[in-house]
N, C-alpha and C positions, 0 to 999 in steps of 0.2 A: 455611627452612620451619620451623614450630614443631614440637616435638617431639610437639604433641598432636595434629598435623595425618596424615592418613593417605597415603600417595604419590600424587600426582596425574600421569594421566598427560597428555605435552602436547597442548593441541588444536592446534599448527599444522597447517595444509595440506598440500598441497591436499587440502580436501576437492571431490569432484567428483559428477557426476550419473553414472547406469550406464545405457547404453542400448547395445542389441543386444551385451552383453557385456563393452563397452568402457567406459573414465572419459572424460568428456566433460564440457569447461568451458564458459561461456559469457562473453558481455561483461556482462551485468548480474549483479550478487554483492547479497546482502544479510549485513549482521552478524546475529551470534548473540550474546547477551548471557548472561554467569552472571546469576541473580536475587540470590545471596546478595550482590552486591557491585555491581552494575550496569555490571560493566564487559566492555567487548567480547571474546570469547575467539576467535571465529573467524568466517572470512567465506567464506559460502559461495554456489554460484549459483542462478541464477534462472533457470528452465527457460522456453523460448519455445514459444509453439503449432506451431512448425515443429519442435522439439525431441519435443513431446509426440504428434505425428502419426510420427514417426520410432520413438518408441518402439514408439507402437501396430502398426504396420509390422512393426517386429521382433518384438515378440510375435504377431502375428498367422502371419508366417513360422514362428515357431517349435513353433506349436501343434501342428500336425499330428505333427511327428514326438513329440514331448514327450508328446501322448497318447497315443500308440500304443505307447508302450513298456511292456513289460511292469508291472505295479503295484508288482513287487516292486523293481524299478530305481528307480521313483520313490520309492517308502517309503525307500530306501538313500541316495538324496540327501537326502533331508529329515533323516534321522538324523545325518548327515554335517554339515550346517549346525551341529544342535546340537552334535555334538564340535568343531567347528570354534569353537564360539563359547565352549566351555567352555576350549579354548586360550588363549582371549584373554581370558576372563572379567574379571580386573584390570582389564583397560583400558577395558573397556566400562564397569565400575562406576563409577569414575572419570569417565570421560567423561559417565555419565546424571547423576552429581552434579554437575559442571561446568556443565550445560546445562539439567536441569532444576531441582534444587537439592537433591533431596531426600538425605537423610543416606545414612550407608553400609550400614547394616540394611534400609533399605527397597531399597537400589540391587542389595543383594546378593538379596535376594528376587525381586525381578524379574528381574535376569539367570538366575539360579539358576533361576527359573520358565521363561525363556525356552528354556533348554536343558532340561526336562523336557516342556515341550511338543512341541518339536521330535521328540522321543523317543517320546513315546506317539503323538502324532497319527501318527506313521510306522508303528504298529503296527496303524492302524484301518482297515477295509476295508467298504464297503458292499456287502451282499450279495446275489447276484441271487436274485430270487424266483421260484421255478417255479409258476404256477399251474396248470398243466396240463400233464400229460405221460402220455397213453395211445396206441393203436396208430395213432389217425388224425391226432392233433393234438398240437402243442408250443405252451405259451404261457410266456414269460418276462416279468420286470419287472426292469428294470435302471437304471441311473444312467450317465449320460453329461456329460462335462465340458461347460462352456457357452461356451469359448473364451477370451478376451481377459477379464481380470476385474481392477479397480482396488481399492487400499485406500487409504483416507483417514483418517488416524491423529491423534489427538489428542495433547495435549503434558503429559496427565497421567502417563501410563505408557506411554512414547512407544516401547518394546521390547515392552513384553507384548501391548499392544493390536496391535501390527504382527504379532505372530508367532502370534496368536489367527485371523489371517488370512492370512498367508502358506503358513502350514503345509497346514492343509487343501484351500487352493487347489490347490496343487502336487501334492498326494498323489494328488489326483483326476482330475489330468491337465491342468487349466487352466494357461494363462501369465497371469501377474501384473504391474502396475506399482503400485509404492508411492509415495503421496504423504504425507511426515511433515506435521506441523506446521511453519509457518515458525519458531516457536519454540523449537522441540527436532528439527530434524531432524540432528543429527551421528551420533547412534549409528545411525538408519537407513542414512543415508549411507555411513557406513563399514562395515556389517555387509556391506549387499549388494556391495559393492565388495569384499570379503574372500573372499565363498562363491563367486564367478563360475566359478571352476575345477571345481567341482561340479556346475554345470549348463551345461546346452548354451546357447548366446547368444541372447538375446532370453526364454528363460523367466522371469528374474526383474528387473525395471528398477526403478532409482527417480528420481524426478525431485522437486526440491523448488521452492517457489514459495508464491506468498500466494493469497489467493481467488480472482483471476483464473484460476490452475491449477487449483485446484478446480473452478471454471464450468466451464472446457472439458472436464475428465475427465468430468465427469457427465453434459455433453451430447454428447460425443464417440460419432458412429454406431460406430465402431470397438470399443467396449467394451461387453460385455454383460452385465456386473454391477458396479455399486459396493457394497463393503462398507463402511459409515461408523460413526465411534464419535464422537459430539460432543453438542454440545448440542439440542434440540428443535426449536427454532428454525431451527438451520441444517439439521437433520434435514428439515425440511419443505421448506426450499430444493433440497435433492438429490432428493426424491421427484419435486417438480414437472422439476425439470431431467431425469431421467431417464427419465421418462415418454416422451420424445420420441423414442427407438425402443425401449420396453417394456423397459428395463434390468429385470434380477433387480436386487433391494436388499436388504441386510441391514441395520438401523439399530438401534445401540445405544446410545439417547440419555438425555436427563435422568432423574433421578430427586429423590426428595423423602422419602425412607426413613423412617418411623416406627419407633420403640423403644418396645416397651411393657414397663415392670418392674412385675412383682407385687407383692402386700404382701407376700409372704412370702420374701423374699430378705435375704440379710444385705448392706445397704449397705457395708460396707468391703470385702466381696469381688465386689461387683459395679461398682462404681464405676471400679473400672481397666479390666473388661472394655467398660463403655459409653463409654469416654473414648475408647479404640483404637477402636470402632465409629465414634464421631463423629470422630475427629481424625488418625485413619491417614492418611499422604501428606499432611498438614497440611490435611485436610477436602477436598482437591482429589481426590473420590472419587467418582463418581456412584454408587458404592454406600453412601457413608457415611450412619450415621446422621445425620438431620437435622431429626429434632423425637424429643425426649424424653421419653414421656408416662408418670411415674412415681405409683402410688397414693399417693392422700392421705396416707393411715396412715405412710407411708415418705419421705413426698418430702423433709421437712428435712433426716433423715439423710442421703438419698441424695445431695441438692444438696451438702451440706457437706462427705461424702467424695469429690464428685465436684471440689470446690474445691481439698480437702486432696491430693489427688493431682495436681491441676494443676497444683500451686503447684510440684511436683517437677520439673517438665518443663523442657528447655532447649530454648528456640527459638533457632537461630543458624544459622551457615555450616553447611550439611551435610558439609563438609569437615573439621569437627574433630569428634574422637575423641566428644566429652562431648554433642555436638547430636541432640536425639531429633526435634523437628520445624523444615524448613527455612523458608524463604520462601514466599511467592506466587511461582509461577513467572514472572509477566508482570507488564508495568504496566498493560495493561487491564483485566485481573483483579484486581490492586491494587486498585484504584479502583472497581470494581463492588464489591468488598466492603466497601470502605470506606463505601458507597452505605448499607448494612445498619447502620453504626455510629450514622451521620447521623440515621437515621429512627428507630433506637430513643433516642437522644438528644432527637428532638425530639418524642418522643413519649410521654417521662418514663418508660421501661422500666426496672426494677433491674437494675444490672449486679451478678450474684453474683461475678463473678470478671473482670479484663479491664476494656476498654472504652475506653482510652488508646492511641491507636497513636503511634508518634515517627514523624515526618515526616523525621527527618534520620538515621534510620537507614541504613546503608551499603545496605543490599536493601530489598527488599519484605517486608519483616517485618512481621508482623501478630500480637498476643499472643492468645492462648486466652483467649477471650470465653463466659461462661456467662450467659446472661438469664434471670431469674428470671419464671417463670411471664406472658409476654407474651400481647396476648390471641389468639387463636384466628386471628382475621382479621388479623392482623399481616404485613408481608412478610415477615418472619423464618421464621414459621410456613407461609406458603402459599408461599411462591418458593424457589429453591435459590441459596443465598449463593456454595457452591462457595470456602467459606474457614473458619476457626476462630474461627465465630461460632454458639453452639448454644443454642436454645430449651429450657428445661426447663418441662414442663407437668402439670398436677394433672388425676388424674381418680379417680373413684369407683365408676363404675358399668360394666361390663363392656360392654353393648351399646354404651353412649356413647362410649367411648375405639375401640372396633370401628369406629362410623361416623366419628367423627375421623380414626382414621387413614387410612380409607379415602376421605376426603372431599379428592381432591387429582386433578387430570389425569395424576399420575405414577403407576408401577404398577412399581418396577423390583425393590426389595428391603424387606426387613421383617425387624426381629426381636423374638423375644417371649424376657423372662427370668422364672424361676421357677422353685420347687422342685416343686409341685403341676403333675406333667406332665401330667397328663390336662387341666388347664387350660390350661396352656402352649398343647399342640396343639391343644386347641379352638378357642384364641384366634387360633393360627397358622391354621388351616384357613382362618380366616374372613379373611383379609387379602387384598386385591387385589394382589399383586407377584409379579413373575417366580420370584424366590429369597427364601423364608421360612427366616432360620437361627432354630434354636430352641436357646438356653442356648448361642449360639456366634455367630461373624459371619466374614464375609471367607474363605470355605472353599469352594475352587474346585478344579477338577481339568477335564483334558482329557476325562474321560469322563462329565462334569456338563452336562446343558443349562443355558446361560445366555441369558435374552433378557427382553423387558420386557412388561408388559401396559400396555395404555391407550395414552398417548403418549410411555412410556420407551420405545418400538422396534415394530421388525416384524422376524419371525424371529428366528435362532437363533444362538449359536457354542456351541463347542464339543460333544464325543458326536458320535455319530454323526448326530445330527440337526442339528449345526453342519455335518457332514462333507457332507451331502446339499444344505446351502443353497449348495455350489457346482456341482450338477449339473442336470440335466433328466433327468423321469422317462421312459423309453423302453419301450413295450411290443412286444415282438418275436413273432408269431405263425407257426407251422408247419404247412401241411397235409401229411402225412405220404402220403397215400393214393396210392396208384400211379394215374397217368392224370390226376392232377389238374391238370396243364397240358399232356396229350398229347392 
């Protein structure tokens, strides 16, 4: 190992499914590839339909006793999962870098974010609302768990976006089956295996598989809810499939987040902030800034500062200490991102930086690329590349830039940057997005609701609103009058 490398935790198996509290193997397996090297690092089991049925049956059996436990016991168990993860944090950071590709700082951010989420969600509780309490009647409204729920988790944040689902589902009394992405299953398989002694058997299971498993889960009659994070198109398929038994759904889907830069900013100060708004996690981020509208008065200066800053960024293997951005996580996404490069070249758009991809690189590496003022109708502006290629766009009139920012089927996030705080807030309040950051970006909290407008999703995650997504509303009325039933 080079002295510039971080310690790596071995990815040797066996990696197993977890069903009814026990490790389960399968006859069929699939490889897991390190995206920085394109080398196979592990073999993982592929769940069968019978194993899904077994997991659902076990979760259904566990539901009655788990949901009946006092809230404080469920909260303590979820907090204990956070403690267990913290005790093994180093292992999971190395494993996350190996399977996802992200550099150590991003892996640390994700793993410690998971720990914080487990602990903070474990403190949350949905209140019982007393609607009437007189000598004659009492009426309350409360929340009850749904039953067996399923989490379908993406590959860009394979741990954190799993925890956003697992922690609230368990706290309110559901049992859960997790399906990680087949591109990044290792952390989920390992973590859920690691915490089985903290939970009754069947409360939390994990199944690995491909798209077929996803279809079986979304259509399974024994599953009451699907919590899904992924693309808008896949989310539509999930919604159709879940309709068979009117499953509840929470869908966190794609985005085409605009960033609006006002003319009163200092280009040198704002450029690094815009860079990380766009390129954090190598732009494999639903909330990445994917269109940057810079006022014409400072457009050239901001562009040039972005280019200068981007030239200091190291793209490489996430296990190397000096790496700032890792590879594209998987081969299909790599080829999808290349389509945007081809489209830009075919249409004669100007690259302010980057544009040339080395097909002989050891991993699925794409250089940071900035495209100088492409047309508003271009694919790069109207679609979601989910990779490190960013359009910079000019604007002059406030009403026009707001219209352009909102002219998208998505509405996940947005940012506004400026020193005139009244104007920053005025523009921000006009943007059609679930989260609008003003002079900051990517600030999340277990106590801050997160969800999308338009085709960026249905429902919410985090906060008490996210907790309630895993419950039914129930009204209970009591007639106290003597002789009411005599």
